[in-house]
Biopython code that builds the backbone (N, CA, C, O; Angstrom):
import numpy as np
from Bio.PDB.StructureBuilder import StructureBuilder

atoms = [
    (1, "MET", "N", (52.408, 80.356, 11.136)),
    (1, "MET", "CA", (51.854, 80.738, 9.855)),
    (1, "MET", "C", (52.483, 82.061, 9.448)),
    (1, "MET", "O", (52.656, 82.959, 10.273)),
    (2, "SER", "N", (52.820, 82.173, 8.185)),
    (2, "SER", "CA", (53.490, 83.381, 7.713)),
    (2, "SER", "C", (52.470, 84.493, 7.435)),
    (2, "SER", "O", (51.283, 84.223, 7.251)),
    (3, "ILE", "N", (52.930, 85.703, 7.407)),
    (3, "ILE", "CA", (52.061, 86.857, 7.188)),
    (3, "ILE", "C", (51.453, 86.844, 5.787)),
    (3, "ILE", "O", (50.263, 87.135, 5.671)),
    (4, "PRO", "N", (52.177, 86.529, 4.718)),
    (4, "PRO", "CA", (51.542, 86.480, 3.390)),
    (4, "PRO", "C", (50.422, 85.435, 3.310)),
    (4, "PRO", "O", (49.390, 85.682, 2.686)),
    (5, "ALA", "N", (50.616, 84.284, 3.930)),
    (5, "ALA", "CA", (49.575, 83.256, 3.923)),
    (5, "ALA", "C", (48.355, 83.746, 4.697)),
    (5, "ALA", "O", (47.221, 83.484, 4.294)),
    (6, "LEU", "N", (48.573, 84.445, 5.790)),
    (6, "LEU", "CA", (47.482, 84.995, 6.588)),
    (6, "LEU", "C", (46.725, 86.047, 5.789)),
    (6, "LEU", "O", (45.494, 86.066, 5.819)),
    (7, "LEU", "N", (47.425, 86.918, 5.080)),
    (7, "LEU", "CA", (46.777, 87.945, 4.254)),
    (7, "LEU", "C", (45.971, 87.323, 3.113)),
    (7, "LEU", "O", (44.873, 87.782, 2.799)),
    (8, "ILE", "N", (46.515, 86.290, 2.506)),
    (8, "ILE", "CA", (45.782, 85.593, 1.434)),
    (8, "ILE", "C", (44.524, 84.939, 1.999)),
    (8, "ILE", "O", (43.464, 84.992, 1.375)),
    (9, "GLY", "N", (44.634, 84.332, 3.159)),
    (9, "GLY", "CA", (43.481, 83.701, 3.794)),
    (9, "GLY", "C", (42.398, 84.706, 4.135)),
    (9, "GLY", "O", (41.217, 84.446, 3.904)),
    (10, "ILE", "N", (42.785, 85.850, 4.683)),
    (10, "ILE", "CA", (41.817, 86.896, 5.022)),
    (10, "ILE", "C", (41.159, 87.446, 3.755)),
    (10, "ILE", "O", (39.955, 87.700, 3.740)),
    (11, "THR", "N", (41.947, 87.629, 2.694)),
    (11, "THR", "CA", (41.411, 88.126, 1.437)),
    (11, "THR", "C", (40.396, 87.145, 0.853)),
    (11, "THR", "O", (39.329, 87.552, 0.394)),
    (12, "LEU", "N", (40.724, 85.867, 0.870)),
    (12, "LEU", "CA", (39.782, 84.854, 0.367)),
    (12, "LEU", "C", (38.518, 84.810, 1.216)),
    (12, "LEU", "O", (37.422, 84.638, 0.684)),
    (13, "LEU", "N", (38.658, 84.963, 2.509)),
    (13, "LEU", "CA", (37.505, 84.974, 3.412)),
    (13, "LEU", "C", (36.604, 86.172, 3.111)),
    (13, "LEU", "O", (35.383, 86.026, 3.074)),
    (14, "ILE", "N", (37.177, 87.332, 2.900)),
    (14, "ILE", "CA", (36.394, 88.528, 2.593)),
    (14, "ILE", "C", (35.695, 88.384, 1.243)),
    (14, "ILE", "O", (34.517, 88.719, 1.115)),
    (15, "LEU", "N", (36.412, 87.889, 0.238)),
    (15, "LEU", "CA", (35.809, 87.719, -1.092)),
    (15, "LEU", "C", (34.678, 86.698, -1.080)),
    (15, "LEU", "O", (33.629, 86.925, -1.683)),
    (16, "SER", "N", (34.884, 85.586, -0.404)),
    (16, "SER", "CA", (33.826, 84.568, -0.355)),
    (16, "SER", "C", (32.631, 85.090, 0.444)),
    (16, "SER", "O", (31.485, 84.803, 0.097)),
    (17, "GLY", "N", (32.882, 85.839, 1.492)),
    (17, "GLY", "CA", (31.786, 86.433, 2.255)),
    (17, "GLY", "C", (30.996, 87.425, 1.418)),
    (17, "GLY", "O", (29.768, 87.475, 1.497)),
    (18, "ALA", "N", (31.702, 88.218, 0.611)),
    (18, "ALA", "CA", (31.021, 89.186, -0.260)),
    (18, "ALA", "C", (30.170, 88.466, -1.298)),
    (18, "ALA", "O", (29.066, 88.910, -1.615)),
    (19, "LEU", "N", (30.676, 87.361, -1.827)),
    (19, "LEU", "CA", (29.904, 86.605, -2.818)),
    (19, "LEU", "C", (28.654, 85.986, -2.207)),
    (19, "LEU", "O", (27.628, 85.859, -2.874)),
    (20, "ILE", "N", (28.740, 85.610, -0.960)),
    (20, "ILE", "CA", (27.584, 85.000, -0.293)),
    (20, "ILE", "C", (26.570, 86.060, 0.115)),
    (20, "ILE", "O", (25.366, 85.836, -0.008)),
    (21, "ILE", "N", (27.026, 87.194, 0.592)),
    (21, "ILE", "CA", (26.127, 88.223, 1.119)),
    (21, "ILE", "C", (25.486, 89.057, 0.002)),
    (21, "ILE", "O", (24.370, 89.547, 0.173)),
    (22, "ARG", "N", (26.159, 89.225, -1.122)),
    (22, "ARG", "CA", (25.656, 90.084, -2.200)),
    (22, "ARG", "C", (24.239, 89.739, -2.655)),
    (22, "ARG", "O", (23.411, 90.647, -2.741)),
    (23, "PRO", "N", (23.916, 88.490, -2.948)),
    (23, "PRO", "CA", (22.536, 88.191, -3.357)),
    (23, "PRO", "C", (21.521, 88.475, -2.254)),
    (23, "PRO", "O", (20.373, 88.814, -2.541)),
    (24, "LEU", "N", (21.928, 88.341, -1.017)),
    (24, "LEU", "CA", (21.003, 88.615, 0.077)),
    (24, "LEU", "C", (20.689, 90.097, 0.181)),
    (24, "LEU", "O", (19.582, 90.472, 0.565)),
    (25, "LEU", "N", (21.639, 90.930, -0.152)),
    (25, "LEU", "CA", (21.439, 92.372, -0.085)),
    (25, "LEU", "C", (20.679, 92.895, -1.296)),
    (25, "LEU", "O", (19.961, 93.888, -1.183)),
    (26, "ASP", "N", (20.819, 92.256, -2.444)),
    (26, "ASP", "CA", (20.142, 92.682, -3.668)),
    (26, "ASP", "C", (18.810, 91.946, -3.781)),
    (26, "ASP", "O", (18.723, 90.902, -4.427)),
    (27, "GLN", "N", (17.790, 92.490, -3.158)),
    (27, "GLN", "CA", (16.479, 91.853, -3.146)),
    (27, "GLN", "C", (15.578, 92.328, -4.290)),
    (27, "GLN", "O", (14.443, 91.865, -4.399)),
    (28, "SER", "N", (16.051, 93.233, -5.137)),
    (28, "SER", "CA", (15.198, 93.784, -6.185)),
    (28, "SER", "C", (14.702, 92.712, -7.150)),
    (28, "SER", "O", (13.575, 92.798, -7.638)),
    (29, "GLN", "N", (15.516, 91.717, -7.429)),
    (29, "GLN", "CA", (15.094, 90.673, -8.362)),
    (29, "GLN", "C", (14.078, 89.720, -7.747)),
    (29, "GLN", "O", (13.426, 88.963, -8.466)),
    (30, "TYR", "N", (13.939, 89.750, -6.433)),
    (30, "TYR", "CA", (13.015, 88.849, -5.762)),
    (30, "TYR", "C", (11.719, 89.542, -5.362)),
    (30, "TYR", "O", (10.804, 88.883, -4.868)),
    (31, "ASN", "N", (11.616, 90.851, -5.560)),
    (31, "ASN", "CA", (10.444, 91.583, -5.123)),
    (31, "ASN", "C", (9.264, 91.447, -6.073)),
    (31, "ASN", "O", (8.130, 91.723, -5.680)),
    (32, "ALA", "N", (9.495, 91.035, -7.291)),
    (32, "ALA", "CA", (8.411, 90.892, -8.253)),
    (32, "ALA", "C", (7.492, 89.753, -7.818)),
    (32, "ALA", "O", (7.932, 88.633, -7.556)),
    (33, "GLU", "N", (6.204, 90.078, -7.751)),
    (33, "GLU", "CA", (5.233, 89.057, -7.361)),
    (33, "GLU", "C", (4.927, 88.164, -8.559)),
    (33, "GLU", "O", (4.809, 88.649, -9.685)),
    (34, "PRO", "N", (4.801, 86.878, -8.321)),
    (34, "PRO", "CA", (4.495, 85.985, -9.440)),
    (34, "PRO", "C", (3.082, 86.249, -9.953)),
    (34, "PRO", "O", (2.183, 86.596, -9.186)),
    (35, "ASP", "N", (2.906, 86.082, -11.232)),
    (35, "ASP", "CA", (1.600, 86.269, -11.849)),
    (35, "ASP", "C", (0.808, 84.977, -11.682)),
    (35, "ASP", "O", (0.939, 84.048, -12.480)),
    (36, "ILE", "N", (-0.006, 84.930, -10.646)),
    (36, "ILE", "CA", (-0.719, 83.698, -10.287)),
    (36, "ILE", "C", (-1.737, 83.327, -11.356)),
    (36, "ILE", "O", (-1.895, 82.151, -11.684)),
    (37, "LEU", "N", (-2.430, 84.326, -11.902)),
    (37, "LEU", "CA", (-3.421, 84.035, -12.941)),
    (37, "LEU", "C", (-2.753, 83.414, -14.162)),
    (37, "LEU", "O", (-3.254, 82.438, -14.721)),
    (38, "LEU", "N", (-1.629, 83.977, -14.571)),
    (38, "LEU", "CA", (-0.911, 83.426, -15.722)),
    (38, "LEU", "C", (-0.464, 81.994, -15.454)),
    (38, "LEU", "O", (-0.614, 81.124, -16.313)),
    (39, "GLN", "N", (0.077, 81.750, -14.281)),
    (39, "GLN", "CA", (0.534, 80.401, -13.937)),
    (39, "GLN", "C", (-0.629, 79.412, -13.931)),
    (39, "GLN", "O", (-0.486, 78.286, -14.407)),
    (40, "SER", "N", (-1.780, 79.825, -13.396)),
    (40, "SER", "CA", (-2.922, 78.899, -13.363)),
    (40, "SER", "C", (-3.461, 78.637, -14.765)),
    (40, "SER", "O", (-3.879, 77.519, -15.067)),
    (41, "LEU", "N", (-3.454, 79.658, -15.627)),
    (41, "LEU", "CA", (-3.917, 79.445, -17.001)),
    (41, "LEU", "C", (-2.970, 78.529, -17.779)),
    (41, "LEU", "O", (-3.416, 77.680, -18.551)),
    (42, "LEU", "N", (-1.680, 78.702, -17.574)),
    (42, "LEU", "CA", (-0.713, 77.823, -18.247)),
    (42, "LEU", "C", (-0.835, 76.384, -17.748)),
    (42, "LEU", "O", (-0.727, 75.436, -18.525)),
    (43, "THR", "N", (-1.058, 76.235, -16.456)),
    (43, "THR", "CA", (-1.245, 74.895, -15.896)),
    (43, "THR", "C", (-2.512, 74.256, -16.452)),
    (43, "THR", "O", (-2.520, 73.075, -16.800)),
    (44, "GLU", "N", (-3.578, 75.040, -16.533)),
    (44, "GLU", "CA", (-4.843, 74.534, -17.087)),
    (44, "GLU", "C", (-4.660, 74.105, -18.535)),
    (44, "GLU", "O", (-5.165, 73.058, -18.940)),
    (45, "ARG", "N", (-3.938, 74.909, -19.323)),
    (45, "ARG", "CA", (-3.678, 74.560, -20.725)),
    (45, "ARG", "C", (-2.919, 73.242, -20.828)),
    (45, "ARG", "O", (-3.268, 72.376, -21.630)),
    (46, "ASP", "N", (-1.889, 73.098, -20.017)),
    (46, "ASP", "CA", (-1.094, 71.867, -20.043)),
    (46, "ASP", "C", (-1.933, 70.658, -19.627)),
    (46, "ASP", "O", (-1.817, 69.583, -20.215)),
    (47, "ASN", "N", (-2.777, 70.841, -18.609)),
    (47, "ASN", "CA", (-3.636, 69.744, -18.154)),
    (47, "ASN", "C", (-4.616, 69.318, -19.246)),
    (47, "ASN", "O", (-4.842, 68.124, -19.447)),
    (48, "ILE", "N", (-5.191, 70.279, -19.943)),
    (48, "ILE", "CA", (-6.146, 69.953, -21.004)),
    (48, "ILE", "C", (-5.449, 69.205, -22.141)),
    (48, "ILE", "O", (-5.986, 68.231, -22.668)),
    (49, "LEU", "N", (-4.267, 69.659, -22.513)),
    (49, "LEU", "CA", (-3.533, 68.956, -23.572)),
    (49, "LEU", "C", (-3.205, 67.518, -23.163)),
    (49, "LEU", "O", (-3.297, 66.598, -23.975)),
    (50, "THR", "N", (-2.828, 67.338, -21.914)),
    (50, "THR", "CA", (-2.537, 65.987, -21.419)),
    (50, "THR", "C", (-3.787, 65.123, -21.437)),
    (50, "THR", "O", (-3.733, 63.953, -21.817)),
    (51, "LEU", "N", (-4.914, 65.697, -21.026)),
    (51, "LEU", "CA", (-6.171, 64.941, -21.036)),
    (51, "LEU", "C", (-6.571, 64.540, -22.446)),
    (51, "LEU", "O", (-7.038, 63.422, -22.661)),
    (52, "ILE", "N", (-6.397, 65.432, -23.401)),
    (52, "ILE", "CA", (-6.736, 65.102, -24.798)),
    (52, "ILE", "C", (-5.837, 63.992, -25.322)),
    (52, "ILE", "O", (-6.308, 63.066, -25.983)),
    (53, "LEU", "N", (-4.539, 64.084, -25.028)),
    (53, "LEU", "CA", (-3.624, 63.032, -25.479)),
    (53, "LEU", "C", (-3.950, 61.686, -24.840)),
    (53, "LEU", "O", (-3.915, 60.654, -25.510)),
    (54, "ASP", "N", (-4.266, 61.694, -23.548)),
    (54, "ASP", "CA", (-4.647, 60.451, -22.867)),
    (54, "ASP", "C", (-5.933, 59.877, -23.452)),
    (54, "ASP", "O", (-6.056, 58.666, -23.635)),
    (55, "LEU", "N", (-6.882, 60.751, -23.742)),
    (55, "LEU", "CA", (-8.146, 60.312, -24.328)),
    (55, "LEU", "C", (-7.918, 59.679, -25.697)),
    (55, "LEU", "O", (-8.510, 58.648, -26.015)),
    (56, "GLU", "N", (-7.058, 60.300, -26.509)),
    (56, "GLU", "CA", (-6.761, 59.745, -27.826)),
    (56, "GLU", "C", (-6.049, 58.396, -27.716)),
    (56, "GLU", "O", (-6.295, 57.492, -28.514)),
    (57, "ASP", "N", (-5.167, 58.269, -26.727)),
    (57, "ASP", "CA", (-4.507, 56.977, -26.508)),
    (57, "ASP", "C", (-5.515, 55.907, -26.096)),
    (57, "ASP", "O", (-5.466, 54.774, -26.576)),
    (58, "ASP", "N", (-6.422, 56.279, -25.205)),
    (58, "ASP", "CA", (-7.442, 55.319, -24.766)),
    (58, "ASP", "C", (-8.328, 54.894, -25.929)),
    (58, "ASP", "O", (-8.701, 53.725, -26.027)),
    (59, "PHE", "N", (-8.667, 55.822, -26.804)),
    (59, "PHE", "CA", (-9.509, 55.479, -27.963)),
    (59, "PHE", "C", (-8.736, 54.593, -28.941)),
    (59, "PHE", "O", (-9.285, 53.644, -29.502)),
    (60, "ALA", "N", (-7.465, 54.913, -29.137)),
    (60, "ALA", "CA", (-6.657, 54.137, -30.075)),
    (60, "ALA", "C", (-6.474, 52.696, -29.606)),
    (60, "ALA", "O", (-6.381, 51.782, -30.426)),
    (61, "THR", "N", (-6.422, 52.491, -28.302)),
    (61, "THR", "CA", (-6.249, 51.138, -27.781)),
    (61, "THR", "C", (-7.575, 50.414, -27.562)),
    (61, "THR", "O", (-7.593, 49.248, -27.166)),
    (62, "GLY", "N", (-8.687, 51.109, -27.821)),
    (62, "GLY", "CA", (-10.002, 50.473, -27.713)),
    (62, "GLY", "C", (-10.567, 50.429, -26.310)),
    (62, "GLY", "O", (-11.488, 49.655, -26.047)),
    (63, "LYS", "N", (-10.045, 51.236, -25.399)),
    (63, "LYS", "CA", (-10.544, 51.236, -24.018)),
    (63, "LYS", "C", (-11.863, 51.985, -23.881)),
    (63, "LYS", "O", (-12.629, 51.719, -22.954)),
    (64, "ILE", "N", (-12.140, 52.923, -24.796)),
    (64, "ILE", "CA", (-13.374, 53.702, -24.719)),
    (64, "ILE", "C", (-14.085, 53.650, -26.065)),
    (64, "ILE", "O", (-13.479, 53.354, -27.095)),
    (65, "THR", "N", (-15.380, 53.943, -26.033)),
    (65, "THR", "CA", (-16.168, 53.911, -27.263)),
    (65, "THR", "C", (-15.971, 55.191, -28.059)),
    (65, "THR", "O", (-15.495, 56.200, -27.539)),
    (66, "GLU", "N", (-16.347, 55.130, -29.330)),
    (66, "GLU", "CA", (-16.202, 56.303, -30.195)),
    (66, "GLU", "C", (-17.119, 57.430, -29.745)),
    (66, "GLU", "O", (-16.756, 58.604, -29.817)),
    (67, "GLU", "N", (-18.311, 57.067, -29.279)),
    (67, "GLU", "CA", (-19.263, 58.088, -28.820)),
    (67, "GLU", "C", (-18.706, 58.842, -27.609)),
    (67, "GLU", "O", (-18.758, 60.072, -27.568)),
    (68, "PHE", "N", (-18.174, 58.111, -26.622)),
    (68, "PHE", "CA", (-17.587, 58.750, -25.446)),
    (68, "PHE", "C", (-16.392, 59.601, -25.844)),
    (68, "PHE", "O", (-16.222, 60.714, -25.348)),
    (69, "PHE", "N", (-15.563, 59.072, -26.741)),
    (69, "PHE", "CA", (-14.379, 59.792, -27.211)),
    (69, "PHE", "C", (-14.779, 61.117, -27.852)),
    (69, "PHE", "O", (-14.196, 62.156, -27.544)),
    (70, "THR", "N", (-15.763, 61.085, -28.733)),
    (70, "THR", "CA", (-16.190, 62.288, -29.446)),
    (70, "THR", "C", (-16.733, 63.339, -28.484)),
    (70, "THR", "O", (-16.389, 64.517, -28.578)),
    (71, "GLN", "N", (-17.579, 62.904, -27.567)),
    (71, "GLN", "CA", (-18.171, 63.852, -26.614)),
    (71, "GLN", "C", (-17.110, 64.456, -25.694)),
    (71, "GLN", "O", (-17.052, 65.671, -25.507)),
    (72, "ARG", "N", (-16.297, 63.611, -25.141)),
    (72, "ARG", "CA", (-15.279, 64.073, -24.184)),
    (72, "ARG", "C", (-14.247, 64.961, -24.870)),
    (72, "ARG", "O", (-13.830, 65.972, -24.306)),
    (73, "ARG", "N", (-13.833, 64.594, -26.079)),
    (73, "ARG", "CA", (-12.848, 65.396, -26.794)),
    (73, "ARG", "C", (-13.415, 66.762, -27.137)),
    (73, "ARG", "O", (-12.712, 67.767, -27.027)),
    (74, "GLN", "N", (-14.677, 66.816, -27.551)),
    (74, "GLN", "CA", (-15.306, 68.095, -27.872)),
    (74, "GLN", "C", (-15.367, 68.989, -26.627)),
    (74, "GLN", "O", (-15.120, 70.192, -26.713)),
    (75, "THR", "N", (-15.692, 68.408, -25.486)),
    (75, "THR", "CA", (-15.729, 69.165, -24.237)),
    (75, "THR", "C", (-14.344, 69.712, -23.889)),
    (75, "THR", "O", (-14.209, 70.872, -23.501)),
    (76, "LEU", "N", (-13.328, 68.879, -24.030)),
    (76, "LEU", "CA", (-11.967, 69.312, -23.712)),
    (76, "LEU", "C", (-11.462, 70.382, -24.685)),
    (76, "LEU", "O", (-10.767, 71.314, -24.281)),
    (77, "VAL", "N", (-11.812, 70.246, -25.961)),
    (77, "VAL", "CA", (-11.388, 71.239, -26.952)),
    (77, "VAL", "C", (-12.041, 72.587, -26.648)),
    (77, "VAL", "O", (-11.381, 73.622, -26.744)),
    (78, "LEU", "N", (-13.310, 72.595, -26.287)),
    (78, "LEU", "CA", (-13.986, 73.850, -25.940)),
    (78, "LEU", "C", (-13.366, 74.478, -24.687)),
    (78, "LEU", "O", (-13.163, 75.690, -24.621)),
    (79, "ARG", "N", (-13.073, 73.638, -23.708)),
    (79, "ARG", "CA", (-12.426, 74.122, -22.482)),
    (79, "ARG", "C", (-11.042, 74.685, -22.795)),
    (79, "ARG", "O", (-10.644, 75.712, -22.246)),
    (80, "GLY", "N", (-10.324, 74.020, -23.666)),
    (80, "GLY", "CA", (-9.008, 74.499, -24.076)),
    (80, "GLY", "C", (-9.090, 75.816, -24.835)),
    (80, "GLY", "O", (-8.245, 76.693, -24.655)),
    (81, "ALA", "N", (-10.096, 75.957, -25.675)),
    (81, "ALA", "CA", (-10.263, 77.203, -26.433)),
    (81, "ALA", "C", (-10.539, 78.369, -25.489)),
    (81, "ALA", "O", (-9.999, 79.460, -25.673)),
    (82, "ARG", "N", (-11.377, 78.142, -24.484)),
    (82, "ARG", "CA", (-11.648, 79.203, -23.499)),
    (82, "ARG", "C", (-10.376, 79.577, -22.740)),
    (82, "ARG", "O", (-10.116, 80.753, -22.486)),
    (83, "THR", "N", (-9.600, 78.579, -22.386)),
    (83, "THR", "CA", (-8.350, 78.836, -21.661)),
    (83, "THR", "C", (-7.376, 79.629, -22.530)),
    (83, "THR", "O", (-6.729, 80.558, -22.046)),
    (84, "LEU", "N", (-7.269, 79.270, -23.801)),
    (84, "LEU", "CA", (-6.383, 80.005, -24.713)),
    (84, "LEU", "C", (-6.850, 81.440, -24.913)),
    (84, "LEU", "O", (-6.025, 82.348, -25.020)),
    (85, "GLN", "N", (-8.172, 81.659, -24.966)),
    (85, "GLN", "CA", (-8.691, 83.021, -25.082)),
    (85, "GLN", "C", (-8.331, 83.843, -23.846)),
    (85, "GLN", "O", (-7.964, 85.014, -23.949)),
    (86, "GLN", "N", (-8.441, 83.211, -22.676)),
    (86, "GLN", "CA", (-8.068, 83.910, -21.449)),
    (86, "GLN", "C", (-6.574, 84.225, -21.432)),
    (86, "GLN", "O", (-6.168, 85.301, -20.993)),
    (87, "LEU", "N", (-5.763, 83.292, -21.907)),
    (87, "LEU", "CA", (-4.318, 83.535, -21.988)),
    (87, "LEU", "C", (-4.012, 84.695, -22.936)),
    (87, "LEU", "O", (-3.173, 85.542, -22.631)),
    (88, "ASP", "N", (-4.690, 84.732, -24.082)),
    (88, "ASP", "CA", (-4.482, 85.821, -25.035)),
    (88, "ASP", "C", (-4.878, 87.162, -24.430)),
    (88, "ASP", "O", (-4.161, 88.151, -24.580)),
    (89, "ALA", "N", (-6.014, 87.194, -23.748)),
    (89, "ALA", "CA", (-6.467, 88.434, -23.115)),
    (89, "ALA", "C", (-5.481, 88.872, -22.040)),
    (89, "ALA", "O", (-5.178, 90.058, -21.913)),
    (90, "HIS", "N", (-4.987, 87.919, -21.275)),
    (90, "HIS", "CA", (-4.034, 88.241, -20.205)),
    (90, "HIS", "C", (-2.724, 88.757, -20.778)),
    (90, "HIS", "O", (-2.163, 89.721, -20.258)),
    (91, "SER", "N", (-2.228, 88.132, -21.837)),
    (91, "SER", "CA", (-0.963, 88.570, -22.422)),
    (91, "SER", "C", (-1.123, 89.933, -23.083)),
    (91, "SER", "O", (-0.182, 90.727, -23.080)),
    (92, "THR", "N", (-2.295, 90.223, -23.651)),
    (92, "THR", "CA", (-2.548, 91.534, -24.241)),
    (92, "THR", "C", (-2.510, 92.609, -23.174)),
    (92, "THR", "O", (-1.964, 93.689, -23.400)),
    (93, "ASP", "N", (-3.094, 92.323, -21.995)),
    (93, "ASP", "CA", (-3.055, 93.272, -20.882)),
    (93, "ASP", "C", (-1.624, 93.530, -20.451)),
    (93, "ASP", "O", (-1.241, 94.676, -20.216)),
    (94, "ASN", "N", (-0.828, 92.470, -20.346)),
    (94, "ASN", "CA", (0.566, 92.615, -19.924)),
    (94, "ASN", "C", (1.382, 93.406, -20.930)),
    (94, "ASN", "O", (2.244, 94.197, -20.546)),
    (95, "VAL", "N", (1.117, 93.200, -22.218)),
    (95, "VAL", "CA", (1.857, 93.911, -23.249)),
    (95, "VAL", "C", (1.532, 95.400, -23.192)),
    (95, "VAL", "O", (2.428, 96.233, -23.327)),
    (96, "SER", "N", (0.254, 95.744, -22.991)),
    (96, "SER", "CA", (-0.098, 97.166, -22.929)),
    (96, "SER", "C", (0.510, 97.813, -21.692)),
    (96, "SER", "O", (0.934, 98.967, -21.751)),
    (97, "ASP", "N", (0.561, 97.088, -20.568)),
    (97, "ASP", "CA", (1.220, 97.615, -19.369)),
    (97, "ASP", "C", (2.709, 97.819, -19.631)),
    (97, "ASP", "O", (3.282, 98.829, -19.220)),
    (98, "LEU", "N", (3.326, 96.878, -20.304)),
    (98, "LEU", "CA", (4.745, 96.978, -20.610)),
    (98, "LEU", "C", (5.001, 98.154, -21.547)),
    (98, "LEU", "O", (5.969, 98.892, -21.368)),
    (99, "ASP", "N", (4.143, 98.329, -22.534)),
    (99, "ASP", "CA", (4.290, 99.466, -23.443)),
    (99, "ASP", "C", (4.207, 100.786, -22.678)),
    (99, "ASP", "O", (4.986, 101.705, -22.933)),
    (100, "ALA", "N", (3.272, 100.876, -21.749)),
    (100, "ALA", "CA", (3.122, 102.098, -20.966)),
    (100, "ALA", "C", (4.370, 102.351, -20.113)),
    (100, "ALA", "O", (4.800, 103.496, -19.975)),
    (101, "GLN", "N", (4.946, 101.305, -19.547)),
    (101, "GLN", "CA", (6.155, 101.455, -18.741)),
    (101, "GLN", "C", (7.332, 101.915, -19.606)),
    (101, "GLN", "O", (8.112, 102.774, -19.195)),
    (102, "ILE", "N", (7.453, 101.347, -20.789)),
    (102, "ILE", "CA", (8.542, 101.728, -21.696)),
    (102, "ILE", "C", (8.392, 103.185, -22.115)),
    (102, "ILE", "O", (9.366, 103.939, -22.123)),
    (103, "GLU", "N", (7.166, 103.578, -22.464)),
    (103, "GLU", "CA", (6.933, 104.966, -22.864)),
    (103, "GLU", "C", (7.245, 105.931, -21.722)),
    (103, "GLU", "O", (7.797, 107.006, -21.960)),
    (104, "ALA", "N", (6.905, 105.569, -20.499)),
    (104, "ALA", "CA", (7.197, 106.423, -19.344)),
    (104, "ALA", "C", (8.704, 106.560, -19.137)),
    (104, "ALA", "O", (9.200, 107.645, -18.833)),
    (105, "GLN", "N", (9.423, 105.460, -19.303)),
    (105, "GLN", "CA", (10.874, 105.521, -19.154)),
    (105, "GLN", "C", (11.517, 106.349, -20.265)),
    (105, "GLN", "O", (12.473, 107.084, -20.018)),
    (106, "ILE", "N", (11.002, 106.234, -21.472)),
    (106, "ILE", "CA", (11.525, 107.036, -22.586)),
    (106, "ILE", "C", (11.284, 108.515, -22.316)),
    (106, "ILE", "O", (12.173, 109.342, -22.522)),
    (107, "ALA", "N", (10.072, 108.849, -21.852)),
    (107, "ALA", "CA", (9.765, 110.250, -21.552)),
    (107, "ALA", "C", (10.674, 110.783, -20.446)),
    (107, "ALA", "O", (11.136, 111.922, -20.514)),
    (108, "ALA", "N", (10.931, 109.956, -19.425)),
    (108, "ALA", "CA", (11.803, 110.379, -18.334)),
    (108, "ALA", "C", (13.223, 110.604, -18.846)),
    (108, "ALA", "O", (13.868, 111.583, -18.470)),
    (109, "LEU", "N", (13.712, 109.713, -19.693)),
    (109, "LEU", "CA", (15.060, 109.868, -20.236)),
    (109, "LEU", "C", (15.158, 111.100, -21.131)),
    (109, "LEU", "O", (16.166, 111.806, -21.106)),
    (110, "ARG", "N", (14.127, 111.360, -21.915)),
    (110, "ARG", "CA", (14.121, 112.558, -22.777)),
    (110, "ARG", "C", (14.097, 113.821, -21.907)),
    (110, "ARG", "O", (14.748, 114.818, -22.221)),
    (111, "GLY", "N", (13.342, 113.759, -20.817)),
    (111, "GLY", "CA", (13.298, 114.896, -19.901)),
    (111, "GLY", "C", (14.635, 115.165, -19.283)),
    (111, "GLY", "O", (15.005, 116.327, -19.114)),
    (112, "GLN", "N", (15.392, 114.122, -18.932)),
    (112, "GLN", "CA", (16.722, 114.281, -18.372)),
    (112, "GLN", "C", (17.687, 114.804, -19.434)),
    (112, "GLN", "O", (18.570, 115.608, -19.137)),
    (113, "HIS", "N", (17.516, 114.353, -20.645)),
    (113, "HIS", "CA", (18.418, 114.742, -21.720)),
    (113, "HIS", "C", (18.211, 116.199, -22.110)),
    (113, "HIS", "O", (19.169, 116.881, -22.474)),
    (114, "ASP", "N", (16.972, 116.688, -22.040)),
    (114, "ASP", "CA", (16.668, 118.057, -22.441)),
    (114, "ASP", "C", (17.157, 119.080, -21.431)),
    (114, "ASP", "O", (17.275, 120.257, -21.774)),
    (115, "ARG", "N", (17.442, 118.684, -20.213)),
    (115, "ARG", "CA", (17.870, 119.629, -19.174)),
    (115, "ARG", "C", (19.195, 120.188, -19.429)),
    (115, "ARG", "O", (19.686, 120.997, -18.642)),
]
sb = StructureBuilder()
sb.init_structure("model")
sb.init_model(0)
sb.init_chain("A")
sb.init_seg("    ")
for serial, (resi, resn, name, xyz) in enumerate(atoms, 1):
    if name == "N":
        sb.init_residue(resn, " ", resi, " ")
    sb.init_atom(name, np.array(xyz, "f"), 0.0, 1.0, " ", f" {name:<3s}", serial, name[0])
structure = sb.get_structure()
């Protein structure tokens, strides 16, 4: 094997190794904890929408009575409204936290700039 081919092979090995190891060393993007409450509220919202659509399909095909449809749909709509209110409250909390973080970073940058 010639020396230039050996150097090219070693260079490719080092570059591919760096590409593989780099994400393992940069753990900052993986340290954020998932927002479990948000995920559960979004899942609940999706489940309620699916249940309402299934209920409407069952009523349209005549599988259930109008009385059952009306009662069940009203229950699901109320449950969905509560879930949406919780989602709104949760997103409002997150926005205020984000605003506070942005303001802190702006103040820090202004402090560095004034020095």
